[in-house]
N, C-alpha and C positions, 0 to 999 in steps of 0.2 A: 584866870592864870597868865604868867608871864610866855610873851610868844617864845617858841624852843629855837634855839640856834638850828637845828638841825629837823626834818622830818622825812621817815623814810614810809614810802608807797609800798606797801606792801600787798595791797587788795589782789587776791586771787593766789597768794602764793598757801599753799599746806604747811600745815603743822610739819617741821619743827624751821621752817625757811624763816618766818618772820622773826625767831630768837637768834636765829643764825647772823641774820642780818642786821639784827641790833647789836650783836656781839662784835662784828663785824666795824660797824660805825662808831661804836664810843670813844675809842681812843683818840679818834677826830674832834671829837667836842671836847673843849675846856672845861677843865674842874670847875663845878657850880652851875653849867649852862644845862638847859632843858635839850633833850631829845625827844622827838614824839614818834611811835609809830603807829601807821594806820594800816589796820589788818581787817580782813572780814573774816578771817577763820576763828571759829570760835572758842577754840582752844587757847588764844591770845591773850582772853581775858583772865586767864589762871596762870597762864605762862610766864607772862611778862612781869607781876608781881613775883611770882617765885623766884625768876631766873635774877629779880634785883636782891632780894635775900640773898640766895647764893652769891652771890657777885658782889655785895655790898655797895651796891647801889642804892639812890632811895627812889622808890615808886612813889611819884606824888601822884596820880590819879589818872582815871577815864573821861574822857569828854568824846564828841562828835565832830568828826569833821562836816565839813560844808553839805557832803552826800549822804551825811547820815553814819555812815561806815565809823566803828568805833574808833578814838585816837589816844593811843595808851602813853602817857607821859614819866620820862623818867629824869632824874638830876644826876649828873654823873659825880661824883664823891670821893673818888680815888682812880 
């Protein structure tokens, strides 16, 4: 996977904060670039892909941060 242009550290933030942070940060990322959200909130596994579908963005996938916390990768397409 390509290195994201930006990464949000949302560890410890409860639902819906990771999605709120994603929505606030995405406009600062150039079209076609990646943004990752690192979140230990179990709901983020479903919320990030659902948010991408609703907002017309590309959900690239899930990987693990260095400490094993899930990292959700989004490509800005609009």
